[in-house]
C-alpha positions as CSV (number, residue, x, y, z in Angstrom):
1,M,3.1,29.1,4.5
2,I,0.4,27.1,5.5
3,K,0.6,25.2,8.7
4,A,0.8,21.5,9.3
5,K,-1.9,19.9,10.7
6,K,-1.3,17.5,13.6
7,S,-4.9,16.2,13.7
8,L,-4.2,15.2,10.3
9,G,-0.3,14.0,10.5
10,Q,0.8,16.3,8.2
11,N,4.6,16.4,7.5
12,F,5.0,18.4,4.2
13,L,8.3,17.4,2.0
14,S,10.6,20.5,2.1
15,D,13.8,19.1,0.5
16,A,13.8,19.4,-3.0
17,S,16.6,17.1,-3.7
18,I,14.5,14.2,-2.1
19,G,11.1,15.0,-4.6
20,H,13.7,15.1,-7.5
21,R,14.7,11.4,-5.8
22,I,11.4,10.1,-5.5
23,V,10.2,11.3,-8.7
24,D,12.9,10.0,-10.6
25,T,12.2,6.7,-9.1
26,V,8.6,6.7,-10.7
27,S,9.7,7.7,-13.6
28,P,6.4,8.8,-15.0
29,S,5.7,8.7,-19.0
30,R,3.4,10.5,-20.8
31,A,0.7,7.2,-21.0
32,D,1.0,6.9,-17.0
33,L,-1.9,8.0,-15.0
34,I,-0.6,9.1,-11.5
35,I,-3.0,9.1,-8.5
36,E,-1.2,11.0,-5.8
37,I,-2.4,10.8,-2.2
38,G,-1.5,13.6,0.3
39,P,0.3,16.1,-2.3
40,G,0.7,18.7,0.8
41,T,1.9,21.8,-0.7
42,G,2.5,20.4,-4.1
43,S,6.3,19.7,-3.7
44,L,5.7,16.2,-5.8
45,T,2.7,17.4,-7.6
46,R,4.4,20.0,-9.7
47,L,7.0,17.4,-10.8
48,L,4.6,14.7,-11.3
49,V,2.7,16.7,-13.4
50,D,5.4,17.8,-16.0
51,R,6.8,14.6,-16.6
52,S,3.2,12.5,-16.4
53,G,-0.2,12.1,-18.8
54,F,-2.6,12.9,-16.0
55,V,-2.2,13.6,-12.2
56,V,-5.3,13.3,-9.7
57,A,-3.9,14.6,-6.6
58,V,-6.2,13.4,-3.9
59,E,-6.3,15.8,-0.7
60,V,-8.5,16.0,2.3
61,D,-7.5,19.1,3.5
62,A,-9.5,21.9,2.0
63,R,-6.8,24.4,2.6
64,L,-4.1,22.8,0.9
65,T,-6.8,22.1,-1.9
66,E,-7.5,25.8,-2.4
67,L,-3.6,26.4,-2.5
68,L,-3.1,24.1,-5.0
69,R,-5.7,25.0,-7.1
70,R,-4.4,28.4,-7.1
71,E,-0.7,27.5,-7.7
72,I,-0.8,25.1,-9.9
73,T,-2.7,25.5,-13.4
74,A,-2.2,22.3,-15.8
75,D,-4.5,21.0,-18.1
76,N,-3.3,17.4,-17.1
77,L,-4.0,18.1,-13.2
78,S,-7.2,17.4,-11.7
79,I,-7.3,18.3,-7.2
80,V,-10.1,15.7,-5.4
81,K,-10.8,17.0,-2.0
82,A,-11.5,13.5,-0.4
83,D,-10.6,11.3,2.3
84,A,-8.3,8.5,0.7
85,L,-10.2,6.2,3.4
86,S,-13.8,6.5,1.9
87,L,-13.0,7.3,-1.5
88,N,-14.6,5.1,-4.3
89,W,-11.2,4.0,-5.9
90,N,-13.1,2.4,-8.8
91,G,-14.7,5.6,-9.4
92,L,-11.9,7.7,-8.9
93,I,-9.7,5.8,-11.5
94,D,-12.4,5.6,-14.3
95,E,-13.0,9.0,-14.3
96,A,-9.5,9.8,-14.3
97,R,-9.0,7.5,-17.1
98,S,-11.7,9.3,-19.4
99,K,-9.2,12.2,-18.8
100,L,-5.9,10.8,-19.9
101,L,-5.1,13.7,-23.0
102,V,-2.3,11.5,-24.6
103,P,-3.8,9.5,-27.9
104,L,-3.0,5.6,-27.2
105,S,-4.2,4.2,-30.5
106,N,-7.4,3.2,-28.3
107,E,-5.7,0.8,-26.4
108,S,-7.0,1.3,-22.7
109,D,-4.6,-1.2,-21.7
110,L,-1.4,0.6,-22.1
111,I,-2.4,3.3,-19.3
112,R,-0.5,2.5,-16.4
113,V,-2.2,3.5,-13.3
114,R,0.6,4.4,-10.7
115,V,0.0,5.5,-6.9
116,V,2.6,7.9,-5.6
117,A,1.7,8.9,-2.0
118,N,3.5,10.5,1.3
119,L,1.2,8.7,3.4
120,P,0.3,10.1,7.1
121,Y,2.1,7.8,9.8
122,Y,-1.2,7.0,11.2
123,I,-3.7,5.7,8.6
124,S,-0.8,4.6,6.6
125,T,-1.5,0.9,6.9
126,P,-5.6,1.1,6.4
127,I,-5.0,3.2,3.1
128,I,-2.6,0.5,1.6
129,E,-5.1,-2.1,2.2
130,R,-7.5,-0.2,0.5
131,L,-5.6,0.3,-2.6
132,L,-4.7,-3.5,-2.6
133,S,-8.3,-3.7,-2.9
134,V,-7.9,-2.7,-6.2
135,A,-4.5,-3.8,-6.7
136,E,-5.8,-5.6,-10.0
137,R,-6.1,-2.1,-11.7
138,L,-3.0,-0.8,-10.3
139,F,0.7,-1.0,-11.9
140,D,2.8,0.0,-9.0
141,M,2.9,2.2,-5.9
142,T,5.8,4.5,-4.8
143,L,4.9,5.3,-1.2
144,M,6.7,7.4,1.4
145,L,6.1,5.8,5.2
146,Q,7.3,5.6,8.4
147,K,10.4,3.5,8.1
148,E,8.9,0.9,11.0
149,V,6.4,0.8,8.5
150,A,8.4,0.3,5.2
151,D,10.3,-2.3,7.3
152,R,7.3,-4.4,8.0
153,I,6.2,-4.5,4.4
154,T,9.4,-5.6,3.0
155,S,10.3,-8.5,5.6
156,G,10.7,-11.8,4.7
157,P,9.8,-14.7,6.9
158,G,11.9,-15.3,10.1
159,G,12.3,-11.6,11.2
160,R,10.6,-9.9,13.9
161,D,9.1,-7.2,11.5
162,Y,7.2,-9.9,9.2
163,G,3.4,-9.9,10.2
164,Y,0.1,-9.9,8.4
165,L,0.8,-6.7,6.8
166,S,4.2,-8.5,4.9
167,V,1.8,-11.4,3.8
168,L,-1.1,-9.3,2.7
169,V,1.4,-6.6,0.5
170,Q,3.5,-9.3,-0.6
171,Y,0.9,-11.4,-1.8
172,H,-0.4,-8.4,-3.8
173,S,3.0,-6.9,-4.9
174,I,7.1,-7.3,-5.1
175,A,7.8,-5.5,-2.7
176,T,11.1,-3.3,-2.8
177,K,12.5,-0.5,-0.3
178,L,14.3,2.2,-1.9
179,F,16.1,4.5,0.4
180,E,15.2,6.2,3.6
181,V,14.5,10.0,4.0
182,P,15.7,11.5,7.8
183,P,13.0,14.1,9.5
184,A,14.7,17.0,8.5
185,A,13.5,16.5,4.7
186,F,10.1,17.6,6.2
187,T,8.5,20.8,7.9
188,P,7.4,20.1,10.6
189,A,10.3,17.5,11.1
190,P,8.6,14.3,12.5
191,K,10.4,12.4,15.1
192,V,10.6,9.0,13.2
193,Q,12.7,8.1,10.1
194,S,10.8,7.9,6.8
195,A,11.7,5.1,4.4
196,V,10.2,5.2,0.5
197,I,9.5,1.7,-1.0
198,K,7.4,0.3,-4.1
199,L,5.1,-1.8,-4.7
200,R,4.9,-3.4,-8.2
201,M,1.7,-5.0,-8.8
202,R,1.6,-8.8,-9.5
203,A,0.1,-10.2,-12.7
204,Q,-0.7,-13.1,-10.7
205,P,-0.6,-13.9,-7.0
206,P,2.6,-16.1,-6.1
207,V,0.3,-18.9,-4.0
208,K,-3.2,-20.2,-5.1
209,V,-5.8,-19.7,-2.8
210,A,-9.6,-20.6,-2.8
211,N,-11.0,-17.9,-1.1
212,E,-9.1,-14.8,-1.1
213,R,-10.8,-13.1,2.3
214,R,-10.8,-16.4,4.4
215,F,-6.9,-16.9,3.4
216,F,-6.2,-13.1,4.9
217,K,-8.6,-14.0,7.7
218,L,-6.4,-16.8,8.7
219,V,-3.3,-15.0,8.5
220,Q,-4.5,-12.3,11.3
221,M,-5.7,-15.3,13.0
222,C,-2.1,-16.7,13.0
223,F,-0.4,-13.5,14.0
224,A,-3.1,-12.6,16.8
225,Q,-0.6,-13.2,19.4
226,R,2.9,-13.3,17.9
227,R,4.9,-15.0,21.1
228,K,2.2,-17.7,21.0
229,T,2.5,-20.7,18.5
230,I,0.7,-21.5,15.3
231,L,-1.7,-24.2,17.5
232,N,-2.6,-22.3,20.3
233,N,-3.4,-18.9,18.2
234,L,-5.5,-21.3,15.6
235,K,-7.0,-23.4,18.6
236,A,-8.0,-19.7,20.3
237,A,-9.8,-18.7,16.9
238,V,-11.9,-22.7,16.4
239,A,-15.2,-20.9,17.8
240,A,-15.0,-17.9,15.4
241,S,-13.3,-19.8,12.4
242,A,-15.6,-22.4,10.8
243,F,-12.7,-24.6,10.4
244,T,-13.6,-27.7,8.8
245,T,-10.9,-29.6,9.8
246,D,-9.0,-30.6,13.3
247,V,-6.4,-27.7,13.7
248,E,-3.4,-30.2,14.7
249,A,-4.5,-32.5,11.7
250,A,-4.6,-29.7,9.3
251,L,-1.2,-28.6,10.6
252,E,0.4,-32.2,10.1
253,A,-1.3,-32.2,6.3
254,A,0.3,-28.8,5.6
255,S,3.4,-29.8,6.8
256,V,3.8,-27.5,9.3
257,S,4.9,-27.6,12.6
258,S,2.5,-26.7,15.7
259,Q,5.3,-25.6,17.5
260,R,6.4,-22.9,15.0
261,R,5.0,-19.3,15.1
262,A,3.1,-17.3,12.7
263,E,6.3,-15.0,11.6
264,T,8.2,-18.4,10.2
265,L,5.8,-19.1,7.7
266,S,5.9,-18.3,4.2
267,L,3.1,-17.4,1.8
268,E,3.3,-20.7,0.3
269,E,2.7,-22.4,3.7
270,F,-0.1,-20.1,4.6
271,A,-2.0,-21.2,1.3
272,A,-1.0,-24.9,2.6
273,L,-2.5,-24.3,5.6
274,C,-5.9,-22.7,4.7
275,E,-6.3,-24.7,2.1
276,S,-5.8,-27.9,4.9
277,L,-8.4,-26.1,7.6
278,Y,-11.2,-25.2,5.0
279,R,-11.8,-28.6,3.2
280,D,-14.9,-27.7,1.1
């Protein structure tokens, strides 16, 4: 048995019933291309291979890639040794789509590219950000995360968990928390509770913004210090922001009270504020 590396945040899923529940939730078809991040010892990989068109398992640990190649032999499986944070995701998707073994009447848009991942807690947020950068190429993501991160992702305005990550994810997808997973389901057992969430990619964002990069930068500014008001956070950011409108005037134009905190604003209100602050 391969020993988990603490430096890589490894906790291997060892409860077979949880693995089956996750894959049943994904419900893959033979027209699906599954990208699995962090396959570990392959508990989910084996199930996904049996039910999917093609599976690409992305693993950073050379010991585990060797194990998977030795123990799982399937024509519809490719094991890639790579760091999910530095991987060329567009290139990986292009290559994997060409390997899908099921004939699809030459209609490539029928292929659903789906992500399944048991993400290390300490890098879950940057990996999600990388995946959302290619959101238009993905159908959905089923992710196992630390419960705290799952709560942040799925939280709505007004809650203490709502923040920049909530806005980023909910702009690109419909986020649903599915179920929680206890520490005993893993080897070694982590010290925190986990949860499985599903992110179903949106065909169109729920709000229209002229410049997505600028929009998300603004959201970050608003959440810079959560206990401060929107007005104070934005005033602190004026020097580096290139706003084209006075902050107080922009807040009034967007119908956002200057005394509110960022955690109370909806996506629609952030979009209206962005439009008011940057009038090109």
